[in-house]
py3Dmol code that shows the C-alpha trace and the ligand (Angstrom):
import py3Dmol

protein = """\
ATOM      1  CA  MET A   1       0.000   0.000   0.000  1.00  0.00           C
ATOM      2  CA  LYS A   2       1.098   3.559  -0.754  1.00  0.00           C
ATOM      3  CA  ASN A   3       0.109   6.303   1.693  1.00  0.00           C
ATOM      4  CA  VAL A   4      -1.116   9.313  -0.293  1.00  0.00           C
ATOM      5  CA  LEU A   5      -1.636  12.703   1.337  1.00  0.00           C
ATOM      6  CA  VAL A   6      -4.370  14.760  -0.341  1.00  0.00           C
ATOM      7  CA  THR A   7      -4.341  18.380   0.858  1.00  0.00           C
ATOM      8  CA  GLY A   8      -7.353  20.713   0.684  1.00  0.00           C
ATOM      9  CA  ALA A   9      -9.706  17.794   1.369  1.00  0.00           C
ATOM     10  CA  ASN A  10     -12.891  19.886   1.478  1.00  0.00           C
ATOM     11  CA  GLY A  11     -12.313  21.275  -2.016  1.00  0.00           C
ATOM     12  CA  GLN A  12     -14.007  20.167  -5.218  1.00  0.00           C
ATOM     13  CA  LEU A  13     -11.043  18.276  -6.709  1.00  0.00           C
ATOM     14  CA  ALA A  14     -10.119  16.562  -3.441  1.00  0.00           C
ATOM     15  CA  ARG A  15     -13.678  15.293  -3.074  1.00  0.00           C
ATOM     16  CA  CYS A  16     -13.501  13.872  -6.607  1.00  0.00           C
ATOM     17  CA  ILE A  17     -10.195  12.200  -5.718  1.00  0.00           C
ATOM     18  CA  GLU A  18     -11.789  10.626  -2.649  1.00  0.00           C
ATOM     19  CA  LYS A  19     -14.641   9.329  -4.814  1.00  0.00           C
ATOM     20  CA  ALA A  20     -12.272   7.933  -7.468  1.00  0.00           C
ATOM     21  CA  ALA A  21     -10.059   6.143  -4.933  1.00  0.00           C
ATOM     22  CA  SER A  22     -12.051   2.895  -4.895  1.00  0.00           C
ATOM     23  CA  ALA A  23     -10.592   2.092  -8.335  1.00  0.00           C
ATOM     24  CA  PHE A  24      -7.054   2.314  -6.866  1.00  0.00           C
ATOM     25  CA  PRO A  25      -6.904  -0.322  -4.104  1.00  0.00           C
ATOM     26  CA  GLU A  26      -3.124   0.009  -3.714  1.00  0.00           C
ATOM     27  CA  LEU A  27      -3.478   3.625  -2.589  1.00  0.00           C
ATOM     28  CA  ALA A  28      -4.394   4.532   0.998  1.00  0.00           C
ATOM     29  CA  LEU A  29      -5.646   8.114   0.912  1.00  0.00           C
ATOM     30  CA  HIS A  30      -5.062  10.502   3.818  1.00  0.00           C
ATOM     31  CA  MET A  31      -7.560  13.283   3.206  1.00  0.00           C
ATOM     32  CA  ALA A  32      -6.423  16.428   5.059  1.00  0.00           C
ATOM     33  CA  SER A  33      -8.684  19.462   5.130  1.00  0.00           C
ATOM     34  CA  ARG A  34      -7.346  22.895   6.055  1.00  0.00           C
ATOM     35  CA  GLU A  35      -8.508  22.283   9.647  1.00  0.00           C
ATOM     36  CA  ILE A  36      -6.383  19.120   9.861  1.00  0.00           C
ATOM     37  CA  LEU A  37      -3.426  20.385   7.865  1.00  0.00           C
ATOM     38  CA  ASP A  38      -2.925  24.056   7.039  1.00  0.00           C
ATOM     39  CA  ILE A  39      -0.290  24.011   4.295  1.00  0.00           C
ATOM     40  CA  GLU A  40       0.901  27.439   5.423  1.00  0.00           C
ATOM     41  CA  ASP A  41       2.295  25.695   8.540  1.00  0.00           C
ATOM     42  CA  GLN A  42       5.546  23.911   7.647  1.00  0.00           C
ATOM     43  CA  ASP A  43       5.957  22.239  11.052  1.00  0.00           C
ATOM     44  CA  ALA A  44       2.469  20.801  10.749  1.00  0.00           C
ATOM     45  CA  ILE A  45       3.291  19.477   7.259  1.00  0.00           C
ATOM     46  CA  LEU A  46       6.506  17.825   8.426  1.00  0.00           C
ATOM     47  CA  ASN A  47       4.737  16.228  11.409  1.00  0.00           C
ATOM     48  CA  TYR A  48       1.900  15.003   9.206  1.00  0.00           C
ATOM     49  CA  LEU A  49       4.261  13.422   6.652  1.00  0.00           C
ATOM     50  CA  ARG A  50       6.147  11.534   9.349  1.00  0.00           C
ATOM     51  CA  GLU A  51       3.193  10.550  11.551  1.00  0.00           C
ATOM     52  CA  HIS A  52       1.246   9.083   8.643  1.00  0.00           C
ATOM     53  CA  GLY A  53       4.210   7.580   6.775  1.00  0.00           C
ATOM     54  CA  ILE A  54       3.258   9.491   3.631  1.00  0.00           C
ATOM     55  CA  ASP A  55       4.757   8.084   0.403  1.00  0.00           C
ATOM     56  CA  ILE A  56       3.408  10.663  -2.073  1.00  0.00           C
ATOM     57  CA  CYS A  57       1.531  13.956  -1.820  1.00  0.00           C
ATOM     58  CA  ILE A  58      -1.207  15.393  -4.051  1.00  0.00           C
ATOM     59  CA  ASN A  59      -1.643  19.123  -3.459  1.00  0.00           C
ATOM     60  CA  THR A  60      -5.134  20.337  -4.334  1.00  0.00           C
ATOM     61  CA  ALA A  61      -5.172  23.070  -1.668  1.00  0.00           C
ATOM     62  CA  ALA A  62      -5.257  26.525  -3.205  1.00  0.00           C
ATOM     63  CA  TYR A  63      -6.646  30.026  -3.090  1.00  0.00           C
ATOM     64  CA  THR A  64      -9.033  29.779  -6.057  1.00  0.00           C
ATOM     65  CA  ALA A  65     -11.096  32.995  -5.986  1.00  0.00           C
ATOM     66  CA  VAL A  66      -9.814  34.444  -9.285  1.00  0.00           C
ATOM     67  CA  ASP A  67     -11.602  37.819  -9.093  1.00  0.00           C
ATOM     68  CA  LYS A  68     -11.144  38.334  -5.351  1.00  0.00           C
ATOM     69  CA  ALA A  69      -7.416  37.676  -5.727  1.00  0.00           C
ATOM     70  CA  GLU A  70      -7.063  41.037  -7.493  1.00  0.00           C
ATOM     71  CA  SER A  71      -7.754  42.761  -4.165  1.00  0.00           C
ATOM     72  CA  GLU A  72      -6.372  39.972  -1.937  1.00  0.00           C
ATOM     73  CA  LYS A  73      -2.950  39.540  -3.506  1.00  0.00           C
ATOM     74  CA  GLU A  74      -1.269  38.728  -0.192  1.00  0.00           C
ATOM     75  CA  GLN A  75      -3.737  35.979   0.663  1.00  0.00           C
ATOM     76  CA  ALA A  76      -3.491  34.472  -2.828  1.00  0.00           C
ATOM     77  CA  PHE A  77       0.317  34.401  -2.707  1.00  0.00           C
ATOM     78  CA  ALA A  78       0.303  33.122   0.898  1.00  0.00           C
ATOM     79  CA  VAL A  79      -1.512  29.934  -0.168  1.00  0.00           C
ATOM     80  CA  ASN A  80      -0.550  29.501  -3.820  1.00  0.00           C
ATOM     81  CA  ALA A  81       3.109  30.461  -3.462  1.00  0.00           C
ATOM     82  CA  SER A  82       4.485  30.591   0.137  1.00  0.00           C
ATOM     83  CA  ALA A  83       2.510  27.572   1.373  1.00  0.00           C
ATOM     84  CA  VAL A  84       3.433  25.612  -1.759  1.00  0.00           C
ATOM     85  CA  LYS A  85       7.063  26.481  -0.999  1.00  0.00           C
ATOM     86  CA  ALA A  86       6.646  25.009   2.501  1.00  0.00           C
ATOM     87  CA  LEU A  87       4.961  21.901   1.123  1.00  0.00           C
ATOM     88  CA  ALA A  88       7.538  21.420  -1.633  1.00  0.00           C
ATOM     89  CA  GLY A  89      10.414  21.849   0.854  1.00  0.00           C
ATOM     90  CA  SER A  90       8.827  19.368   3.256  1.00  0.00           C
ATOM     91  CA  CYS A  91       8.269  16.782   0.510  1.00  0.00           C
ATOM     92  CA  ALA A  92      11.809  17.258  -0.764  1.00  0.00           C
ATOM     93  CA  SER A  93      13.399  16.841   2.686  1.00  0.00           C
ATOM     94  CA  ASN A  94      11.447  13.588   3.117  1.00  0.00           C
ATOM     95  CA  ASN A  95      12.182  12.455  -0.464  1.00  0.00           C
ATOM     96  CA  ILE A  96       8.446  12.287  -1.196  1.00  0.00           C
ATOM     97  CA  PRO A  97       7.161  12.945  -4.741  1.00  0.00           C
ATOM     98  CA  LEU A  98       4.787  15.891  -4.989  1.00  0.00           C
ATOM     99  CA  ILE A  99       1.907  16.013  -7.458  1.00  0.00           C
ATOM    100  CA  HIS A 100       0.978  19.690  -7.603  1.00  0.00           C
ATOM    101  CA  VAL A 101      -2.133  20.983  -9.389  1.00  0.00           C
ATOM    102  CA  SER A 102      -1.761  24.206 -11.364  1.00  0.00           C
ATOM    103  CA  THR A 103      -3.727  26.149 -13.925  1.00  0.00           C
ATOM    104  CA  ASP A 104      -4.137  27.249 -17.545  1.00  0.00           C
ATOM    105  CA  TYR A 105      -4.118  30.816 -16.141  1.00  0.00           C
ATOM    106  CA  VAL A 106      -0.292  30.760 -16.077  1.00  0.00           C
ATOM    107  CA  PHE A 107      -0.627  31.558 -19.814  1.00  0.00           C
ATOM    108  CA  ASP A 108      -1.599  34.926 -21.280  1.00  0.00           C
ATOM    109  CA  GLY A 109      -4.025  33.484 -23.849  1.00  0.00           C
ATOM    110  CA  THR A 110      -2.451  35.133 -26.904  1.00  0.00           C
ATOM    111  CA  LYS A 111      -1.850  31.801 -28.698  1.00  0.00           C
ATOM    112  CA  THR A 112      -4.350  30.426 -31.177  1.00  0.00           C
ATOM    113  CA  SER A 113      -3.260  26.780 -30.959  1.00  0.00           C
ATOM    114  CA  PRO A 114      -3.163  24.530 -27.866  1.00  0.00           C
ATOM    115  CA  TYR A 115      -0.619  25.407 -25.174  1.00  0.00           C
ATOM    116  CA  GLN A 116       2.298  22.973 -24.928  1.00  0.00           C
ATOM    117  CA  VAL A 117       3.954  22.238 -21.579  1.00  0.00           C
ATOM    118  CA  THR A 118       7.050  24.033 -22.889  1.00  0.00           C
ATOM    119  CA  ASP A 119       5.281  27.230 -23.989  1.00  0.00           C
ATOM    120  CA  PRO A 120       6.342  30.452 -22.233  1.00  0.00           C
ATOM    121  CA  VAL A 121       4.221  31.439 -19.250  1.00  0.00           C
ATOM    122  CA  ASN A 122       2.960  34.982 -18.721  1.00  0.00           C
ATOM    123  CA  PRO A 123       0.045  35.275 -16.282  1.00  0.00           C
ATOM    124  CA  ILE A 124      -2.304  38.231 -16.738  1.00  0.00           C
ATOM    125  CA  ASN A 125      -4.018  38.182 -13.347  1.00  0.00           C
ATOM    126  CA  VAL A 126      -2.990  37.876  -9.677  1.00  0.00           C
ATOM    127  CA  TYR A 127      -4.327  34.333  -9.308  1.00  0.00           C
ATOM    128  CA  GLY A 128      -2.284  33.163 -12.330  1.00  0.00           C
ATOM    129  CA  ALA A 129       0.824  34.926 -11.038  1.00  0.00           C
ATOM    130  CA  SER A 130       0.426  33.323  -7.597  1.00  0.00           C
ATOM    131  CA  LYS A 131      -0.018  29.856  -9.124  1.00  0.00           C
ATOM    132  CA  LEU A 132       3.039  30.392 -11.330  1.00  0.00           C
ATOM    133  CA  ALA A 133       5.094  31.363  -8.268  1.00  0.00           C
ATOM    134  CA  GLY A 134       3.942  28.089  -6.663  1.00  0.00           C
ATOM    135  CA  GLU A 135       5.048  26.107  -9.733  1.00  0.00           C
ATOM    136  CA  GLN A 136       8.448  27.787  -9.587  1.00  0.00           C
ATOM    137  CA  TYR A 137       8.949  26.838  -5.920  1.00  0.00           C
ATOM    138  CA  VAL A 138       8.019  23.226  -6.699  1.00  0.00           C
ATOM    139  CA  GLN A 139      10.544  23.101  -9.541  1.00  0.00           C
ATOM    140  CA  GLU A 140      13.232  24.797  -7.475  1.00  0.00           C
ATOM    141  CA  LEU A 141      12.858  22.708  -4.324  1.00  0.00           C
ATOM    142  CA  CYS A 142      11.717  19.247  -5.456  1.00  0.00           C
ATOM    143  CA  SER A 143      13.512  16.890  -7.753  1.00  0.00           C
ATOM    144  CA  ARG A 144      10.546  14.491  -7.679  1.00  0.00           C
ATOM    145  CA  TYR A 145       7.540  16.506  -8.843  1.00  0.00           C
ATOM    146  CA  PHE A 146       4.625  16.352 -11.241  1.00  0.00           C
ATOM    147  CA  ILE A 147       3.026  19.731 -11.944  1.00  0.00           C
ATOM    148  CA  VAL A 148      -0.360  19.123 -13.573  1.00  0.00           C
ATOM    149  CA  ARG A 149      -1.976  22.193 -15.124  1.00  0.00           C
ATOM    150  CA  THR A 150      -5.689  21.964 -15.718  1.00  0.00           C
ATOM    151  CA  SER A 151      -8.542  24.238 -16.818  1.00  0.00           C
ATOM    152  CA  TRP A 152     -12.176  25.221 -16.176  1.00  0.00           C
ATOM    153  CA  LEU A 153     -12.884  22.581 -13.497  1.00  0.00           C
ATOM    154  CA  TYR A 154     -16.423  21.574 -12.658  1.00  0.00           C
ATOM    155  CA  SER A 155     -18.101  18.695 -10.857  1.00  0.00           C
ATOM    156  CA  GLU A 156     -21.022  17.896  -8.574  1.00  0.00           C
ATOM    157  CA  TYR A 157     -18.980  19.279  -5.637  1.00  0.00           C
ATOM    158  CA  GLY A 158     -18.160  22.772  -4.403  1.00  0.00           C
ATOM    159  CA  HIS A 159     -18.761  26.057  -6.180  1.00  0.00           C
ATOM    160  CA  ASN A 160     -18.312  25.996  -9.936  1.00  0.00           C
ATOM    161  CA  PHE A 161     -19.851  27.247 -13.186  1.00  0.00           C
ATOM    162  CA  PHE A 162     -21.790  24.019 -13.784  1.00  0.00           C
ATOM    163  CA  LYS A 163     -23.574  24.252 -10.428  1.00  0.00           C
ATOM    164  CA  THR A 164     -24.172  28.002 -10.782  1.00  0.00           C
ATOM    165  CA  ILE A 165     -25.862  27.559 -14.168  1.00  0.00           C
ATOM    166  CA  LEU A 166     -28.131  24.817 -12.821  1.00  0.00           C
ATOM    167  CA  LYS A 167     -28.987  26.887  -9.738  1.00  0.00           C
ATOM    168  CA  HIS A 168     -30.042  29.876 -11.852  1.00  0.00           C
ATOM    169  CA  ALA A 169     -31.933  27.732 -14.356  1.00  0.00           C
ATOM    170  CA  ASN A 170     -33.807  26.011 -11.532  1.00  0.00           C
ATOM    171  CA  ALA A 171     -34.728  29.416 -10.106  1.00  0.00           C
ATOM    172  CA  GLY A 172     -35.976  30.560 -13.531  1.00  0.00           C
ATOM    173  CA  ASN A 173     -33.402  33.367 -13.742  1.00  0.00           C
ATOM    174  CA  PRO A 174     -32.353  34.742 -17.156  1.00  0.00           C
ATOM    175  CA  LEU A 175     -28.696  34.077 -17.998  1.00  0.00           C
ATOM    176  CA  THR A 176     -26.267  36.232 -20.005  1.00  0.00           C
ATOM    177  CA  ILE A 177     -23.019  34.359 -20.592  1.00  0.00           C
ATOM    178  CA  THR A 178     -19.754  35.483 -22.141  1.00  0.00           C
ATOM    179  CA  THR A 179     -18.278  34.317 -25.438  1.00  0.00           C
ATOM    180  CA  GLU A 180     -14.981  36.131 -24.752  1.00  0.00           C
ATOM    181  CA  GLN A 181     -12.858  33.139 -23.721  1.00  0.00           C
ATOM    182  CA  LEU A 182     -12.140  29.813 -25.352  1.00  0.00           C
ATOM    183  CA  GLY A 183     -11.132  26.926 -23.086  1.00  0.00           C
ATOM    184  CA  SER A 184     -11.758  23.290 -22.223  1.00  0.00           C
ATOM    185  CA  PRO A 185     -14.333  22.635 -19.511  1.00  0.00           C
ATOM    186  CA  THR A 186     -12.831  19.797 -17.468  1.00  0.00           C
ATOM    187  CA  ASN A 187     -14.733  17.370 -15.289  1.00  0.00           C
ATOM    188  CA  ALA A 188     -12.783  17.284 -12.008  1.00  0.00           C
ATOM    189  CA  ASN A 189     -13.682  13.588 -11.729  1.00  0.00           C
ATOM    190  CA  ASP A 190     -11.559  12.910 -14.835  1.00  0.00           C
ATOM    191  CA  LEU A 191      -8.670  14.943 -13.429  1.00  0.00           C
ATOM    192  CA  ALA A 192      -8.983  12.992 -10.155  1.00  0.00           C
ATOM    193  CA  VAL A 193      -8.505   9.706 -12.021  1.00  0.00           C
ATOM    194  CA  ALA A 194      -5.505  11.156 -13.882  1.00  0.00           C
ATOM    195  CA  LEU A 195      -3.856  12.288 -10.623  1.00  0.00           C
ATOM    196  CA  LEU A 196      -4.409   8.915  -8.935  1.00  0.00           C
ATOM    197  CA  THR A 197      -3.058   7.182 -12.046  1.00  0.00           C
ATOM    198  CA  ILE A 198       0.139   9.206 -11.670  1.00  0.00           C
ATOM    199  CA  ALA A 199       0.312   8.481  -7.921  1.00  0.00           C
ATOM    200  CA  ASN A 200      -0.203   4.767  -8.567  1.00  0.00           C
ATOM    201  CA  SER A 201       2.285   4.540 -11.434  1.00  0.00           C
ATOM    202  CA  GLY A 202       5.529   4.775  -9.490  1.00  0.00           C
ATOM    203  CA  SER A 203       6.790   6.682 -12.528  1.00  0.00           C
ATOM    204  CA  ASN A 204       9.845   8.868 -12.316  1.00  0.00           C
ATOM    205  CA  ALA A 205       8.953  10.843 -15.455  1.00  0.00           C
ATOM    206  CA  TYR A 206       8.919  14.015 -13.377  1.00  0.00           C
ATOM    207  CA  GLY A 207       8.020  17.374 -14.894  1.00  0.00           C
ATOM    208  CA  VAL A 208       5.180  19.583 -16.087  1.00  0.00           C
ATOM    209  CA  TYR A 209       2.023  18.041 -17.577  1.00  0.00           C
ATOM    210  CA  HIS A 210      -1.271  19.326 -18.910  1.00  0.00           C
ATOM    211  CA  PHE A 211      -4.600  17.634 -18.289  1.00  0.00           C
ATOM    212  CA  SER A 212      -7.972  18.854 -19.493  1.00  0.00           C
ATOM    213  CA  ASN A 213     -10.929  17.340 -21.247  1.00  0.00           C
ATOM    214  CA  GLU A 214     -10.623  17.513 -25.042  1.00  0.00           C
ATOM    215  CA  GLY A 215     -12.320  20.038 -27.330  1.00  0.00           C
ATOM    216  CA  GLU A 216     -12.987  23.735 -26.930  1.00  0.00           C
ATOM    217  CA  ALA A 217     -15.874  25.882 -25.796  1.00  0.00           C
ATOM    218  CA  THR A 218     -16.777  29.384 -24.728  1.00  0.00           C
ATOM    219  CA  TRP A 219     -18.499  29.813 -21.355  1.00  0.00           C
ATOM    220  CA  TYR A 220     -21.685  30.384 -23.402  1.00  0.00           C
ATOM    221  CA  ASP A 221     -21.215  27.029 -25.207  1.00  0.00           C
ATOM    222  CA  PHE A 222     -20.650  25.348 -21.857  1.00  0.00           C
ATOM    223  CA  ALA A 223     -23.790  26.905 -20.338  1.00  0.00           C
ATOM    224  CA  GLU A 224     -25.825  25.868 -23.372  1.00  0.00           C
ATOM    225  CA  ALA A 225     -24.562  22.277 -23.088  1.00  0.00           C
ATOM    226  CA  ILE A 226     -25.353  22.141 -19.350  1.00  0.00           C
ATOM    227  CA  LEU A 227     -28.896  23.327 -20.011  1.00  0.00           C
ATOM    228  CA  GLU A 228     -29.263  20.901 -22.892  1.00  0.00           C
ATOM    229  CA  GLU A 229     -28.224  17.965 -20.702  1.00  0.00           C
ATOM    230  CA  SER A 230     -30.489  19.045 -17.847  1.00  0.00           C
ATOM    231  CA  GLY A 231     -33.460  19.437 -20.228  1.00  0.00           C
ATOM    232  CA  GLN A 232     -33.771  23.175 -19.412  1.00  0.00           C
ATOM    233  CA  LEU A 233     -32.484  24.748 -22.626  1.00  0.00           C
ATOM    234  CA  ALA A 234     -35.903  25.548 -24.065  1.00  0.00           C
ATOM    235  CA  SER A 235     -37.263  26.906 -20.783  1.00  0.00           C
ATOM    236  CA  THR A 236     -34.258  29.132 -19.909  1.00  0.00           C
ATOM    237  CA  ASP A 237     -33.741  32.676 -21.173  1.00  0.00           C
ATOM    238  CA  LEU A 238     -30.084  32.290 -22.296  1.00  0.00           C
ATOM    239  CA  ALA A 239     -28.246  35.153 -24.023  1.00  0.00           C
ATOM    240  CA  LYS A 240     -24.678  35.835 -25.211  1.00  0.00           C
ATOM    241  CA  THR A 241     -22.434  38.765 -24.363  1.00  0.00           C
ATOM    242  CA  ASP A 242     -18.944  39.652 -25.554  1.00  0.00           C
ATOM    243  CA  HIS A 243     -18.453  42.242 -22.779  1.00  0.00           C
ATOM    244  CA  TYR A 244     -18.784  40.575 -19.389  1.00  0.00           C
ATOM    245  CA  ARG A 245     -16.941  42.725 -16.864  1.00  0.00           C
ATOM    246  CA  THR A 246     -14.909  40.914 -14.198  1.00  0.00           C
ATOM    247  CA  PHE A 247     -12.294  42.157 -11.720  1.00  0.00           C
ATOM    248  CA  ALA A 248      -9.639  39.833 -13.089  1.00  0.00           C
ATOM    249  CA  GLU A 249      -8.644  39.682 -16.716  1.00  0.00           C
ATOM    250  CA  ARG A 250      -8.735  36.144 -18.114  1.00  0.00           C
ATOM    251  CA  PRO A 251      -6.778  34.547 -20.975  1.00  0.00           C
ATOM    252  CA  ALA A 252      -8.833  34.724 -24.178  1.00  0.00           C
ATOM    253  CA  TYR A 253      -7.548  31.301 -25.251  1.00  0.00           C
ATOM    254  CA  SER A 254      -6.376  28.585 -22.874  1.00  0.00           C
ATOM    255  CA  ILE A 255      -6.718  25.222 -24.593  1.00  0.00           C
ATOM    256  CA  LEU A 256      -4.092  22.826 -23.237  1.00  0.00           C
ATOM    257  CA  ASP A 257      -2.204  20.217 -25.260  1.00  0.00           C
ATOM    258  CA  ASN A 258      -2.355  17.030 -23.178  1.00  0.00           C
ATOM    259  CA  THR A 259      -0.074  14.837 -25.316  1.00  0.00           C
ATOM    260  CA  GLU A 260       2.509  14.113 -22.594  1.00  0.00           C
ATOM    261  CA  ILE A 261       0.104  12.903 -19.904  1.00  0.00           C
ATOM    262  CA  TYR A 262      -1.676  10.592 -22.357  1.00  0.00           C
ATOM    263  CA  GLY A 263       1.594   9.117 -23.613  1.00  0.00           C
ATOM    264  CA  GLU A 264       3.401   8.766 -20.288  1.00  0.00           C
ATOM    265  CA  PHE A 265       0.545   7.453 -18.139  1.00  0.00           C
ATOM    266  CA  GLY A 266      -1.781   5.762 -20.653  1.00  0.00           C
ATOM    267  CA  ILE A 267      -4.609   8.152 -19.827  1.00  0.00           C
ATOM    268  CA  THR A 268      -7.482   8.117 -22.328  1.00  0.00           C
ATOM    269  CA  PRO A 269      -8.584  11.465 -23.829  1.00  0.00           C
ATOM    270  CA  ILE A 270     -12.209  12.356 -23.054  1.00  0.00           C
ATOM    271  CA  HIS A 271     -14.109  15.101 -24.911  1.00  0.00           C
ATOM    272  CA  TRP A 272     -15.645  17.724 -22.585  1.00  0.00           C
ATOM    273  CA  ARG A 273     -19.115  17.225 -24.052  1.00  0.00           C
ATOM    274  CA  GLU A 274     -19.001  13.464 -23.407  1.00  0.00           C
ATOM    275  CA  SER A 275     -17.751  13.955 -19.876  1.00  0.00           C
ATOM    276  CA  LEU A 276     -20.529  16.449 -19.132  1.00  0.00           C
ATOM    277  CA  LYS A 277     -23.076  13.901 -20.313  1.00  0.00           C
ATOM    278  CA  THR A 278     -21.481  11.227 -18.097  1.00  0.00           C
ATOM    279  CA  LEU A 279     -21.728  13.488 -15.049  1.00  0.00           C
ATOM    280  CA  PHE A 280     -25.466  13.864 -15.593  1.00  0.00           C
ATOM    281  CA  VAL A 281     -25.961  10.126 -16.107  1.00  0.00           C
ATOM    282  CA  GLU A 282     -23.880   9.246 -13.028  1.00  0.00           C
ATOM    283  CA  ASN A 283     -25.677  11.734 -10.835  1.00  0.00           C
ATOM    284  CA  ASN A 284     -29.059  10.768 -12.208  1.00  0.00           C
ATOM    285  CA  ASN A 285     -29.753  14.209 -13.626  1.00  0.00           C
ATOM    286  CA  HIS A 286     -28.532  17.148 -11.579  1.00  0.00           C
ATOM    287  CA  LYS A 287     -31.608  19.373 -11.885  1.00  0.00           C
TER     288      LYS A 287
END
"""
ligand_1 = """\
48
NAP
N -11.577 25.429 -10.183
C -11.042 25.628 -11.376
O -11.708 26.008 -12.333
C -9.566 25.388 -11.583
C -9.007 25.591 -12.845
C -7.639 25.353 -13.031
C -6.869 24.920 -11.974
N -7.437 24.745 -10.741
C -6.597 24.274 -9.638
O -7.110 23.020 -9.227
C -6.871 22.823 -7.830
C -8.147 22.401 -7.133
O -9.139 23.399 -7.303
P -10.610 23.228 -6.704
O -11.546 23.630 -7.762
O -10.749 21.896 -6.036
O -10.572 24.377 -5.603
P -11.450 24.555 -4.274
O -12.747 23.831 -4.417
O -11.463 26.010 -4.000
O -10.603 23.812 -3.165
C -9.418 24.317 -2.645
C -9.304 23.853 -1.211
O -8.053 24.320 -0.689
C -8.261 24.622 0.662
N -7.251 25.523 1.198
C -7.087 26.840 0.984
N -6.056 27.302 1.713
C -5.537 26.234 2.386
C -4.478 26.070 3.300
N -3.704 27.103 3.686
N -4.236 24.839 3.809
C -5.010 23.787 3.446
N -6.039 23.883 2.606
C -6.300 25.098 2.077
C -9.629 25.291 0.679
O -10.107 25.224 1.994
P -11.337 26.130 2.496
O -12.530 25.401 1.965
O -11.199 26.109 3.967
O -11.139 27.486 1.854
C -10.409 24.415 -0.297
O -11.065 23.361 0.374
C -6.249 24.138 -7.346
O -4.865 24.007 -7.350
C -6.632 25.147 -8.403
O -5.731 26.205 -8.475
C -8.763 24.957 -10.533
"""
view = py3Dmol.view(width=600, height=400)
view.addModel(protein, "pdb")
view.setStyle({"model": 0}, {"cartoon": {"style": "trace"}})
view.addModel(ligand_1, "xyz")
view.setStyle({"model": 1}, {"stick": {}})
view.zoomTo()
view.show()
């Protein structure tokens, strides 16, 4: 058995990881919420690693409020950079591999073809800059790391676009959704399987990877698909906008090229539209 620490256990991705774990019987998950393990506390991390005999760590803990981060720069960097530094240092001193989750928002979105793992980074908002700083600490401090960048996460857990659209549709609210960005909506349940596959592999192909669902969509396309799957498209007043004001600027294009993770870990590509359908089937219609 391999002891796997999962940080940020109350978050959306961590809950998907917990759900996916039954397919990985060789992994014993240690789910640590912020209350159990605050990753800003290096002594607590070191104690936790030793007490639980941790063999590998998956870091899902993060400051994820993209708009709020513009006015809470210190808090965003405290979690996404300084705390990641503490975690990376602790893993390195215990010779534990670290699987660290990062974001498509490390890119500026000026490309028009999928981002490769080797493409230059250039975040355009505070959240992206804080996540990039975290990546840099991981690379600097750990020799055994997997940085997995992902995009537009949604699932049945936590706060996300998918749940917000369903909430408004159920309440009969009109929806005006932006067409300004192109990305890949990614079912966090698929990412969870990918992360556990890496943890289970024993691979030493350390480095930066991308994982998203396949295909591209605007937030409007995604909203339309959610409503279509929930059977509420005809009954919802859904409109497009190309000027949706937010505090944080977002990359206009953030499709990720996932070639490396498919090749190295035998992970099967899944189109975002298919995965959305699966989520509805598995949850017996999320209305
Ligand atoms: N959501 C997306 O669309 C998206 C897109 C690309 C990449 N990502 C990345 O994917 C990962 C998972 O995101 P998610 O959607 O699961 O986010 P989430 O639902 O916001 O979960 C993050 C969790 O981290 C916890 N946390 C925050 N500060 C902590 C600390 N100091 N110590 C321990 N735990 C702490 C939070 O705890 P509290 O509940 O107490 O705040 C929360 O439970 C993150 O690295 C994120 O940057 C997300």
